[in-house]
Biopython code that builds the backbone (N, CA, C, O; Angstrom):
import numpy as np
from Bio.PDB.StructureBuilder import StructureBuilder

atoms = [
    (1, "MET", "N", (1.045, -0.915, -0.194)),
    (1, "MET", "CA", (0.319, 0.071, 0.044)),
    (1, "MET", "C", (0.688, 1.520, -0.294)),
    (1, "MET", "O", (1.875, 1.596, 0.023)),
    (2, "THR", "N", (0.417, 2.343, -0.624)),
    (2, "THR", "CA", (1.264, 3.380, -0.965)),
    (2, "THR", "C", (0.804, 4.489, 0.444)),
    (2, "THR", "O", (-0.034, 4.276, 1.320)),
    (3, "LYS", "N", (1.523, 5.457, 0.286)),
    (3, "LYS", "CA", (1.425, 6.228, 1.376)),
    (3, "LYS", "C", (0.674, 7.842, 0.672)),
    (3, "LYS", "O", (0.182, 8.807, 1.258)),
    (4, "GLY", "N", (0.858, 7.579, -0.678)),
    (4, "GLY", "CA", (0.242, 8.745, -1.177)),
    (4, "GLY", "C", (0.678, 9.819, -1.747)),
    (4, "GLY", "O", (0.127, 10.753, -2.331)),
    (5, "PHE", "N", (2.205, 9.440, -1.387)),
    (5, "PHE", "CA", (3.229, 10.661, -1.723)),
    (5, "PHE", "C", (4.311, 10.183, -2.281)),
    (5, "PHE", "O", (4.400, 8.973, -2.070)),
    (6, "ILE", "N", (5.465, 10.752, -3.112)),
    (6, "ILE", "CA", (6.762, 10.158, -3.046)),
    (6, "ILE", "C", (7.557, 11.778, -3.130)),
    (6, "ILE", "O", (7.189, 12.922, -3.395)),
    (7, "VAL", "N", (8.876, 11.084, -2.727)),
    (7, "VAL", "CA", (10.038, 12.497, -3.020)),
    (7, "VAL", "C", (10.772, 12.020, -3.664)),
    (7, "VAL", "O", (11.374, 10.949, -3.737)),
    (8, "SER", "N", (10.652, 13.481, -4.487)),
    (8, "SER", "CA", (11.417, 13.075, -5.833)),
    (8, "SER", "C", (12.957, 13.260, -5.654)),
    (8, "SER", "O", (13.267, 13.672, -4.536)),
    (9, "PRO", "N", (14.075, 13.021, -6.598)),
    (9, "PRO", "CA", (15.216, 12.862, -5.925)),
    (9, "PRO", "C", (15.841, 14.238, -6.084)),
    (9, "PRO", "O", (17.066, 14.354, -6.061)),
    (10, "GLN", "N", (14.938, 15.416, -6.264)),
    (10, "GLN", "CA", (15.585, 16.364, -5.583)),
    (10, "GLN", "C", (14.814, 16.911, -4.669)),
    (10, "GLN", "O", (14.638, 18.130, -4.652)),
    (11, "GLY", "N", (14.306, 16.173, -3.874)),
    (11, "GLY", "CA", (13.695, 16.623, -2.439)),
    (11, "GLY", "C", (12.529, 16.930, -2.461)),
    (11, "GLY", "O", (11.964, 16.719, -1.388)),
    (12, "TYR", "N", (11.665, 17.514, -3.559)),
    (12, "TYR", "CA", (10.084, 17.911, -3.639)),
    (12, "TYR", "C", (9.448, 16.853, -3.084)),
    (12, "TYR", "O", (9.949, 15.744, -3.273)),
    (13, "ILE", "N", (8.337, 16.953, -2.363)),
    (13, "ILE", "CA", (7.007, 16.005, -1.984)),
    (13, "ILE", "C", (6.221, 16.145, -3.134)),
    (13, "ILE", "O", (5.997, 17.188, -3.748)),
    (14, "LEU", "N", (5.788, 14.928, -3.397)),
    (14, "LEU", "CA", (4.679, 14.720, -5.034)),
    (14, "LEU", "C", (3.389, 13.960, -4.258)),
    (14, "LEU", "O", (3.353, 12.736, -4.129)),
    (15, "ILE", "N", (2.422, 14.788, -3.802)),
    (15, "ILE", "CA", (1.072, 13.903, -3.527)),
    (15, "ILE", "C", (0.340, 13.383, -4.786)),
    (15, "ILE", "O", (0.339, 13.908, -5.899)),
    (16, "ARG", "N", (-0.366, 12.094, -4.342)),
    (16, "ARG", "CA", (-0.530, 11.328, -5.564)),
    (16, "ARG", "C", (-2.349, 12.168, -5.556)),
    (16, "ARG", "O", (-3.032, 12.100, -4.535)),
    (17, "LYS", "N", (-2.765, 12.745, -6.578)),
    (17, "LYS", "CA", (-4.347, 13.493, -6.456)),
    (17, "LYS", "C", (-4.435, 13.205, -8.215)),
    (17, "LYS", "O", (-4.133, 14.121, -8.979)),
    (18, "PRO", "N", (-4.813, 12.046, -8.670)),
    (18, "PRO", "CA", (-4.831, 11.751, -10.392)),
    (18, "PRO", "C", (-5.725, 13.191, -10.731)),
    (18, "PRO", "O", (-5.134, 14.006, -11.440)),
    (19, "ASP", "N", (-7.217, 13.574, -10.231)),
    (19, "ASP", "CA", (-8.188, 14.040, -10.641)),
    (19, "ASP", "C", (-7.834, 15.567, -10.390)),
    (19, "ASP", "O", (-8.760, 16.336, -10.650)),
    (20, "HIS", "N", (-6.532, 16.205, -9.881)),
    (20, "HIS", "CA", (-6.698, 17.470, -9.632)),
    (20, "HIS", "C", (-6.375, 18.013, -10.790)),
    (20, "HIS", "O", (-5.978, 17.243, -11.664)),
    (21, "PRO", "N", (-6.471, 19.590, -11.116)),
    (21, "PRO", "CA", (-6.310, 19.812, -12.608)),
    (21, "PRO", "C", (-4.823, 20.517, -12.648)),
    (21, "PRO", "O", (-4.464, 21.006, -13.719)),
    (22, "MET", "N", (-3.934, 20.582, -11.486)),
    (22, "MET", "CA", (-2.583, 20.465, -11.693)),
    (22, "MET", "C", (-1.897, 19.080, -11.464)),
    (22, "MET", "O", (-0.748, 19.123, -11.025)),
    (23, "ALA", "N", (-2.443, 17.879, -11.701)),
    (23, "ALA", "CA", (-1.882, 16.578, -11.870)),
    (23, "ALA", "C", (-0.678, 16.166, -13.079)),
    (23, "ALA", "O", (-0.665, 16.374, -14.292)),
    (24, "SER", "N", (-0.229, 15.859, -12.662)),
    (24, "SER", "CA", (1.002, 15.283, -13.897)),
    (24, "SER", "C", (-0.026, 14.039, -14.532)),
    (24, "SER", "O", (-1.053, 13.579, -14.033)),
    (25, "LYS", "N", (0.534, 13.747, -15.594)),
    (25, "LYS", "CA", (0.313, 12.436, -16.366)),
    (25, "LYS", "C", (0.298, 11.216, -15.379)),
    (25, "LYS", "O", (-0.394, 10.245, -15.685)),
    (26, "GLU", "N", (1.033, 11.209, -14.190)),
    (26, "GLU", "CA", (1.622, 10.358, -13.681)),
    (26, "GLU", "C", (0.371, 10.438, -12.395)),
    (26, "GLU", "O", (-0.063, 9.418, -11.859)),
    (27, "GLY", "N", (-0.041, 11.684, -12.076)),
    (27, "GLY", "CA", (-0.917, 12.093, -11.413)),
    (27, "GLY", "C", (-0.634, 12.759, -9.954)),
    (27, "GLY", "O", (-1.436, 13.049, -9.066)),
    (28, "TYR", "N", (0.551, 12.879, -10.000)),
    (28, "TYR", "CA", (0.908, 13.451, -9.041)),
    (28, "TYR", "C", (1.224, 15.285, -8.867)),
    (28, "TYR", "O", (1.788, 15.900, -9.772)),
    (29, "VAL", "N", (0.856, 15.826, -7.845)),
    (29, "VAL", "CA", (1.275, 17.187, -7.902)),
    (29, "VAL", "C", (1.771, 17.439, -6.681)),
    (29, "VAL", "O", (1.546, 17.033, -5.541)),
    (30, "MET", "N", (3.019, 18.756, -7.551)),
    (30, "MET", "CA", (3.882, 19.195, -6.052)),
    (30, "MET", "C", (3.359, 19.613, -5.027)),
    (30, "MET", "O", (2.542, 20.527, -5.134)),
    (31, "GLU", "N", (3.636, 19.131, -3.884)),
    (31, "GLU", "CA", (2.971, 19.734, -2.609)),
    (31, "GLU", "C", (3.363, 21.022, -2.365)),
    (31, "GLU", "O", (2.704, 21.549, -1.469)),
    (32, "HIS", "N", (4.188, 21.691, -2.843)),
    (32, "HIS", "CA", (4.309, 23.294, -2.780)),
    (32, "HIS", "C", (3.553, 23.602, -3.521)),
    (32, "HIS", "O", (2.579, 24.168, -3.024)),
    (33, "ARG", "N", (3.547, 23.466, -4.719)),
    (33, "ARG", "CA", (2.231, 24.000, -5.534)),
    (33, "ARG", "C", (0.711, 24.002, -5.144)),
    (33, "ARG", "O", (-0.096, 24.926, -5.244)),
    (34, "LEU", "N", (0.519, 22.645, -4.642)),
    (34, "LEU", "CA", (-0.397, 22.736, -3.784)),
    (34, "LEU", "C", (-1.116, 23.833, -2.631)),
    (34, "LEU", "O", (-2.075, 24.602, -2.697)),
    (35, "VAL", "N", (-0.241, 23.519, -1.676)),
    (35, "VAL", "CA", (-0.278, 24.708, -0.627)),
    (35, "VAL", "C", (-0.353, 26.266, -1.141)),
    (35, "VAL", "O", (-1.044, 27.164, -0.660)),
    (36, "MET", "N", (0.516, 26.332, -2.210)),
    (36, "MET", "CA", (0.197, 28.217, -2.664)),
    (36, "MET", "C", (-1.042, 27.991, -3.378)),
    (36, "MET", "O", (-1.805, 28.917, -3.105)),
    (37, "ALA", "N", (-1.583, 27.151, -4.186)),
    (37, "ALA", "CA", (-2.783, 27.328, -4.886)),
    (37, "ALA", "C", (-3.973, 27.114, -3.509)),
    (37, "ALA", "O", (-4.972, 27.833, -3.543)),
    (38, "GLU", "N", (-3.835, 26.263, -2.507)),
    (38, "GLU", "CA", (-4.846, 26.240, -1.664)),
    (38, "GLU", "C", (-4.995, 27.889, -0.899)),
    (38, "GLU", "O", (-6.081, 28.432, -0.695)),
    (39, "HIS", "N", (-3.627, 28.501, -0.549)),
    (39, "HIS", "CA", (-3.689, 29.693, -0.167)),
    (39, "HIS", "C", (-4.388, 30.774, -0.906)),
    (39, "HIS", "O", (-5.047, 31.660, -0.362)),
    (40, "LEU", "N", (-4.222, 30.657, -2.034)),
    (40, "LEU", "CA", (-4.557, 31.434, -3.498)),
    (40, "LEU", "C", (-6.325, 31.646, -3.556)),
    (40, "LEU", "O", (-6.997, 32.678, -3.579)),
    (41, "GLY", "N", (-6.718, 30.212, -3.568)),
    (41, "GLY", "CA", (-8.264, 29.428, -3.615)),
    (41, "GLY", "C", (-8.236, 29.490, -5.244)),
    (41, "GLY", "O", (-9.181, 29.958, -5.878)),
    (42, "ARG", "N", (-6.992, 28.942, -5.895)),
    (42, "ARG", "CA", (-7.142, 29.080, -7.216)),
    (42, "ARG", "C", (-5.680, 27.746, -7.774)),
    (42, "ARG", "O", (-4.650, 27.503, -7.145)),
    (43, "PRO", "N", (-6.171, 27.083, -9.217)),
    (43, "PRO", "CA", (-5.060, 26.693, -9.106)),
    (43, "PRO", "C", (-3.878, 27.194, -10.019)),
    (43, "PRO", "O", (-3.961, 28.125, -10.820)),
    (44, "LEU", "N", (-3.034, 26.611, -9.830)),
    (44, "LEU", "CA", (-1.841, 27.824, -10.498)),
    (44, "LEU", "C", (-1.717, 27.422, -12.013)),
    (44, "LEU", "O", (-1.990, 26.333, -12.517)),
    (45, "THR", "N", (-1.141, 28.800, -12.749)),
    (45, "THR", "CA", (-1.013, 28.491, -13.820)),
    (45, "THR", "C", (0.207, 27.627, -14.520)),
    (45, "THR", "O", (0.827, 27.261, -13.521)),
    (46, "ARG", "N", (0.806, 27.169, -15.494)),
    (46, "ARG", "CA", (2.056, 26.649, -15.867)),
    (46, "ARG", "C", (3.363, 28.106, -15.898)),
    (46, "ARG", "O", (4.574, 28.089, -15.676)),
    (47, "ASP", "N", (2.649, 28.963, -16.184)),
    (47, "ASP", "CA", (3.778, 29.912, -15.884)),
    (47, "ASP", "C", (4.256, 30.706, -14.614)),
    (47, "ASP", "O", (5.065, 31.631, -14.549)),
    (48, "GLU", "N", (3.544, 30.098, -13.636)),
    (48, "GLU", "CA", (3.768, 30.609, -12.410)),
    (48, "GLU", "C", (4.297, 29.369, -11.639)),
    (48, "GLU", "O", (4.022, 28.200, -11.905)),
    (49, "VAL", "N", (5.284, 29.915, -10.411)),
    (49, "VAL", "CA", (6.603, 29.199, -10.034)),
    (49, "VAL", "C", (6.270, 29.382, -8.624)),
    (49, "VAL", "O", (5.861, 30.516, -8.375)),
    (50, "VAL", "N", (6.332, 28.576, -7.629)),
    (50, "VAL", "CA", (6.575, 28.371, -6.350)),
    (50, "VAL", "C", (8.015, 28.248, -6.233)),
    (50, "VAL", "O", (8.682, 27.304, -6.655)),
    (51, "HIS", "N", (8.528, 29.484, -5.501)),
    (51, "HIS", "CA", (9.878, 29.298, -5.088)),
    (51, "HIS", "C", (9.931, 28.961, -3.728)),
    (51, "HIS", "O", (8.847, 28.823, -3.162)),
    (52, "HIS", "N", (11.050, 28.787, -3.026)),
    (52, "HIS", "CA", (11.288, 28.153, -1.458)),
    (52, "HIS", "C", (12.500, 29.382, -1.186)),
    (52, "HIS", "O", (13.583, 29.628, -1.717)),
    (53, "ARG", "N", (11.920, 29.835, -0.372)),
    (53, "ARG", "CA", (12.584, 31.289, 0.161)),
    (53, "ARG", "C", (14.113, 30.473, 0.565)),
    (53, "ARG", "O", (15.112, 30.603, -0.143)),
    (54, "ASN", "N", (14.086, 29.699, 1.711)),
    (54, "ASN", "CA", (15.053, 28.904, 2.240)),
    (54, "ASN", "C", (15.843, 27.845, 1.448)),
    (54, "ASN", "O", (16.737, 27.273, 2.071)),
    (55, "ALA", "N", (15.650, 27.523, 0.232)),
    (55, "ALA", "CA", (15.861, 26.947, -0.657)),
    (55, "ALA", "C", (15.635, 25.475, -0.002)),
    (55, "ALA", "O", (16.695, 24.853, -0.069)),
    (56, "ILE", "N", (14.783, 24.848, 0.502)),
    (56, "ILE", "CA", (14.727, 23.720, 1.185)),
    (56, "ILE", "C", (13.491, 23.196, 0.784)),
    (56, "ILE", "O", (12.401, 23.555, 1.228)),
    (57, "PRO", "N", (13.789, 21.908, -0.496)),
    (57, "PRO", "CA", (12.744, 21.535, -1.217)),
    (57, "PRO", "C", (11.368, 20.931, -0.759)),
    (57, "PRO", "O", (10.356, 20.731, -1.431)),
    (58, "ASN", "N", (11.627, 20.681, 0.650)),
    (58, "ASN", "CA", (10.274, 19.943, 1.111)),
    (58, "ASN", "C", (10.146, 20.795, 2.561)),
    (58, "ASN", "O", (9.759, 20.139, 3.528)),
    (59, "ASP", "N", (10.397, 21.969, 2.725)),
    (59, "ASP", "CA", (9.577, 22.745, 3.738)),
    (59, "ASP", "C", (8.610, 24.132, 2.995)),
    (59, "ASP", "O", (8.881, 25.245, 2.545)),
    (60, "ASN", "N", (7.537, 23.411, 3.160)),
    (60, "ASN", "CA", (6.503, 23.744, 2.501)),
    (60, "ASN", "C", (5.393, 24.786, 3.068)),
    (60, "ASN", "O", (4.204, 24.976, 2.810)),
    (61, "ARG", "N", (6.273, 25.340, 3.908)),
    (61, "ARG", "CA", (5.389, 26.491, 5.069)),
    (61, "ARG", "C", (4.868, 27.651, 4.121)),
    (61, "ARG", "O", (5.695, 28.339, 3.522)),
    (62, "ILE", "N", (3.424, 27.893, 3.967)),
    (62, "ILE", "CA", (3.357, 29.002, 3.225)),
    (62, "ILE", "C", (3.837, 30.544, 3.907)),
    (62, "ILE", "O", (3.170, 31.573, 3.803)),
    (63, "GLU", "N", (5.158, 30.420, 4.621)),
    (63, "GLU", "CA", (5.540, 31.990, 5.009)),
    (63, "GLU", "C", (6.798, 31.279, 4.394)),
    (63, "GLU", "O", (7.675, 32.143, 4.391)),
    (64, "ASN", "N", (7.378, 29.942, 3.795)),
    (64, "ASN", "CA", (8.590, 29.890, 3.124)),
    (64, "ASN", "C", (8.696, 30.058, 1.443)),
    (64, "ASN", "O", (9.671, 29.864, 0.717)),
    (65, "LEU", "N", (7.263, 30.512, 1.085)),
    (65, "LEU", "CA", (6.595, 30.061, -0.296)),
    (65, "LEU", "C", (6.502, 31.100, -0.762)),
    (65, "LEU", "O", (5.800, 31.949, -0.212)),
    (66, "VAL", "N", (7.280, 31.400, -2.092)),
    (66, "VAL", "CA", (7.160, 32.841, -3.169)),
    (66, "VAL", "C", (6.385, 32.560, -4.186)),
    (66, "VAL", "O", (6.561, 31.387, -4.516)),
    (67, "LEU", "N", (5.261, 33.332, -5.126)),
    (67, "LEU", "CA", (4.502, 33.122, -6.239)),
    (67, "LEU", "C", (5.312, 33.697, -7.236)),
    (67, "LEU", "O", (5.735, 34.828, -6.996)),
    (68, "MET", "N", (5.624, 33.161, -8.315)),
    (68, "MET", "CA", (6.371, 34.102, -9.097)),
    (68, "MET", "C", (6.267, 33.507, -10.725)),
    (68, "MET", "O", (5.826, 32.380, -10.946)),
    (69, "GLU", "N", (6.745, 34.441, -11.845)),
    (69, "GLU", "CA", (6.370, 33.948, -13.092)),
    (69, "GLU", "C", (7.762, 33.338, -13.340)),
    (69, "GLU", "O", (8.838, 33.813, -12.975)),
    (70, "LYS", "N", (7.595, 32.453, -13.874)),
    (70, "LYS", "CA", (8.729, 31.416, -14.379)),
    (70, "LYS", "C", (10.316, 32.188, -14.842)),
    (70, "LYS", "O", (11.491, 32.025, -14.512)),
    (71, "ARG", "N", (9.543, 33.113, -15.811)),
    (71, "ARG", "CA", (10.607, 33.975, -16.177)),
    (71, "ARG", "C", (11.332, 34.558, -15.295)),
    (71, "ARG", "O", (12.560, 34.552, -15.375)),
    (72, "HIS", "N", (10.789, 35.044, -14.495)),
    (72, "HIS", "CA", (11.797, 35.693, -13.020)),
    (72, "HIS", "C", (12.420, 34.616, -12.145)),
    (72, "HIS", "O", (13.518, 34.819, -11.628)),
    (73, "HIS", "N", (11.761, 33.484, -11.963)),
    (73, "HIS", "CA", (12.344, 32.908, -11.379)),
    (73, "HIS", "C", (13.797, 31.973, -12.005)),
    (73, "HIS", "O", (14.735, 31.528, -11.344)),
    (74, "ASP", "N", (13.566, 31.893, -13.437)),
    (74, "ASP", "CA", (14.353, 31.430, -13.970)),
    (74, "ASP", "C", (15.671, 32.142, -13.693)),
    (74, "ASP", "O", (16.723, 31.510, -13.604)),
    (75, "HIS", "N", (15.602, 33.454, -13.560)),
    (75, "HIS", "CA", (17.080, 34.857, -13.524)),
    (75, "HIS", "C", (17.420, 34.840, -11.983)),
    (75, "HIS", "O", (18.317, 35.611, -11.640)),
    (76, "LEU", "N", (16.768, 33.993, -10.918)),
    (76, "LEU", "CA", (17.229, 34.217, -9.459)),
    (76, "LEU", "C", (18.762, 33.371, -9.567)),
    (76, "LEU", "O", (19.092, 32.425, -10.283)),
    (77, "PRO", "N", (19.302, 33.925, -8.833)),
    (77, "PRO", "CA", (21.100, 33.251, -8.311)),
    (77, "PRO", "C", (20.617, 31.755, -7.830)),
    (77, "PRO", "O", (19.740, 31.660, -6.972)),
    (78, "LYS", "N", (21.256, 30.525, -8.449)),
    (78, "LYS", "CA", (21.067, 29.248, -7.748)),
    (78, "LYS", "C", (22.029, 28.996, -6.782)),
    (78, "LYS", "O", (23.243, 29.051, -6.977)),
    (79, "ARG", "N", (21.452, 28.708, -5.690)),
    (79, "ARG", "CA", (22.306, 28.247, -4.414)),
    (79, "ARG", "C", (22.994, 27.166, -4.451)),
    (79, "ARG", "O", (22.322, 26.151, -4.631)),
    (80, "ARG", "N", (24.451, 26.989, -4.309)),
    (80, "ARG", "CA", (24.763, 25.794, -4.305)),
    (80, "ARG", "C", (24.729, 25.073, -2.927)),
    (80, "ARG", "O", (24.789, 25.647, -1.839)),
    (81, "PRO", "N", (24.613, 23.569, -3.155)),
    (81, "PRO", "CA", (24.340, 23.304, -1.151)),
    (81, "PRO", "C", (25.771, 23.223, -0.919)),
    (81, "PRO", "O", (26.689, 23.214, -1.740)),
    (82, "LYS", "N", (25.806, 23.144, 0.849)),
    (82, "LYS", "CA", (26.674, 23.171, 1.349)),
    (82, "LYS", "C", (27.616, 21.938, 1.142)),
    (82, "LYS", "O", (26.914, 20.929, 1.080)),
    (83, "PRO", "N", (29.316, 21.562, 0.977)),
    (83, "PRO", "CA", (29.490, 20.632, 1.504)),
    (83, "PRO", "C", (29.214, 19.879, 2.373)),
    (83, "PRO", "O", (28.846, 20.523, 3.356)),
    (84, "ARG", "N", (29.184, 18.291, 2.627)),
    (84, "ARG", "CA", (28.945, 17.845, 3.857)),
    (84, "ARG", "C", (29.961, 16.703, 3.860)),
    (84, "ARG", "O", (30.042, 15.776, 3.053)),
    (85, "PRO", "N", (30.808, 16.986, 5.057)),
    (85, "PRO", "CA", (31.604, 15.502, 5.466)),
    (85, "PRO", "C", (31.086, 14.400, 5.333)),
    (85, "PRO", "O", (29.879, 14.280, 5.545)),
    (86, "ILE", "N", (31.943, 13.209, 4.911)),
    (86, "ILE", "CA", (31.701, 12.260, 5.211)),
    (86, "ILE", "C", (33.419, 11.162, 5.621)),
    (86, "ILE", "O", (34.428, 11.410, 4.960)),
    (87, "ILE", "N", (33.439, 10.495, 6.285)),
    (87, "ILE", "CA", (34.657, 9.764, 6.978)),
    (87, "ILE", "C", (34.626, 8.766, 6.016)),
    (87, "ILE", "O", (33.615, 8.090, 5.821)),
    (88, "CYS", "N", (35.957, 8.585, 5.225)),
    (88, "CYS", "CA", (36.662, 7.218, 4.417)),
    (88, "CYS", "C", (36.751, 6.078, 5.165)),
    (88, "CYS", "O", (37.552, 6.089, 6.099)),
    (89, "PRO", "N", (35.918, 4.814, 4.900)),
    (89, "PRO", "CA", (36.356, 3.570, 5.819)),
    (89, "PRO", "C", (37.500, 3.118, 5.475)),
    (89, "PRO", "O", (38.000, 2.248, 6.188)),
    (90, "HIS", "N", (38.394, 3.708, 3.989)),
    (90, "HIS", "CA", (39.477, 3.208, 4.167)),
    (90, "HIS", "C", (40.928, 3.930, 5.245)),
    (90, "HIS", "O", (41.872, 3.506, 5.911)),
    (91, "CYS", "N", (40.474, 4.893, 4.954)),
    (91, "CYS", "CA", (41.778, 6.100, 5.571)),
    (91, "CYS", "C", (41.244, 6.879, 6.802)),
    (91, "CYS", "O", (41.912, 7.593, 7.551)),
    (92, "GLU", "N", (40.103, 6.648, 6.863)),
    (92, "GLU", "CA", (39.207, 7.227, 7.979)),
    (92, "GLU", "C", (39.741, 9.164, 7.834)),
    (92, "GLU", "O", (39.602, 10.104, 8.617)),
    (93, "GLY", "N", (40.183, 9.085, 6.845)),
    (93, "GLY", "CA", (40.249, 10.685, 6.282)),
    (93, "GLY", "C", (38.886, 11.530, 6.205)),
    (93, "GLY", "O", (38.064, 10.902, 5.537)),
    (94, "THR", "N", (38.435, 12.621, 6.625)),
    (94, "THR", "CA", (37.223, 13.567, 6.330)),
    (94, "THR", "C", (37.447, 13.594, 4.642)),
    (94, "THR", "O", (38.497, 13.865, 4.058)),
    (95, "ILE", "N", (36.232, 13.254, 4.082)),
    (95, "ILE", "CA", (35.645, 13.551, 2.726)),
    (95, "ILE", "C", (34.874, 14.543, 2.572)),
    (95, "ILE", "O", (33.780, 14.403, 3.118)),
    (96, "MET", "N", (35.092, 15.799, 1.856)),
    (96, "MET", "CA", (33.981, 16.851, 1.617)),
    (96, "MET", "C", (33.409, 16.783, 0.163)),
    (96, "MET", "O", (33.994, 16.802, -0.920)),
    (97, "VAL", "N", (31.941, 16.691, 0.513)),
    (97, "VAL", "CA", (31.235, 16.103, -1.005)),
    (97, "VAL", "C", (30.570, 17.355, -1.173)),
    (97, "VAL", "O", (30.155, 17.975, -0.194)),
    (98, "SER", "N", (30.430, 17.803, -2.419)),
    (98, "SER", "CA", (29.967, 19.087, -2.630)),
    (98, "SER", "C", (28.993, 18.598, -4.288)),
    (98, "SER", "O", (29.337, 17.646, -4.988)),
    (99, "ALA", "N", (28.001, 19.351, -4.544)),
    (99, "ALA", "CA", (27.618, 19.488, -6.097)),
    (99, "ALA", "C", (28.817, 18.978, -6.957)),
    (99, "ALA", "O", (28.863, 17.894, -7.537)),
    (100, "ARG", "N", (30.016, 20.184, -6.937)),
    (100, "ARG", "CA", (30.801, 20.353, -7.990)),
    (100, "ARG", "C", (32.023, 19.331, -7.642)),
    (100, "ARG", "O", (32.573, 18.657, -8.514)),
    (101, "ALA", "N", (32.348, 19.300, -6.394)),
    (101, "ALA", "CA", (33.982, 18.704, -6.196)),
    (101, "ALA", "C", (33.497, 17.169, -5.004)),
    (101, "ALA", "O", (32.488, 16.773, -4.419)),
    (102, "LEU", "N", (34.654, 16.830, -5.136)),
    (102, "LEU", "CA", (34.818, 15.650, -4.065)),
    (102, "LEU", "C", (36.609, 15.751, -3.494)),
    (102, "LEU", "O", (37.545, 15.825, -4.290)),
    (103, "TYR", "N", (36.742, 15.735, -2.248)),
    (103, "TYR", "CA", (37.699, 16.310, -2.172)),
    (103, "TYR", "C", (38.161, 15.386, -0.631)),
    (103, "TYR", "O", (37.424, 15.077, 0.305)),
    (104, "VAL", "N", (39.471, 15.147, -0.793)),
    (104, "VAL", "CA", (39.946, 14.549, 0.810)),
    (104, "VAL", "C", (40.299, 15.828, 2.158)),
    (104, "VAL", "O", (40.842, 15.094, 2.984)),
    (105, "VAL", "N", (40.296, 16.501, 2.461)),
    (105, "VAL", "CA", (40.455, 17.086, 3.655)),
    (105, "VAL", "C", (41.847, 17.268, 4.310)),
    (105, "VAL", "O", (42.753, 18.099, 4.356)),
    (106, "SER", "N", (41.373, 15.445, 5.030)),
    (106, "SER", "CA", (42.473, 15.770, 6.006)),
    (106, "SER", "C", (42.462, 13.782, 6.304)),
    (106, "SER", "O", (41.517, 12.999, 6.207)),
    (107, "SER", "N", (43.657, 13.571, 6.607)),
    (107, "SER", "CA", (43.834, 11.920, 6.506)),
    (107, "SER", "C", (43.970, 11.322, 8.201)),
    (107, "SER", "O", (44.111, 10.119, 8.422)),
]
sb = StructureBuilder()
sb.init_structure("model")
sb.init_model(0)
sb.init_chain("A")
sb.init_seg("    ")
for serial, (resi, resn, name, xyz) in enumerate(atoms, 1):
    if name == "N":
        sb.init_residue(resn, " ", resi, " ")
    sb.init_atom(name, np.array(xyz, "f"), 0.0, 1.0, " ", f" {name:<3s}", serial, name[0])
structure = sb.get_structure()
């Protein structure tokens, strides 16, 4: 049995609502778009984008969401994820993993 939602590889929550006017062909609607549509009392258009102020894709509180036109959203600077440390199981060195690079910080 399914929970009625999935999480995309990018971290967005998609809710199963096959009959919703904003649903994809697969029957899912991005939760942040549902939250904004409910707040506005209408479905969103294809040209409207819901931006996460804090860049956390599953933080769908209305105070974290901003409605804007796609053309404006496309010009926003892209935030890069902060590098996250992991420990190498072989040398026990700290490895920093980021979207752009993988490098050993210390051994």
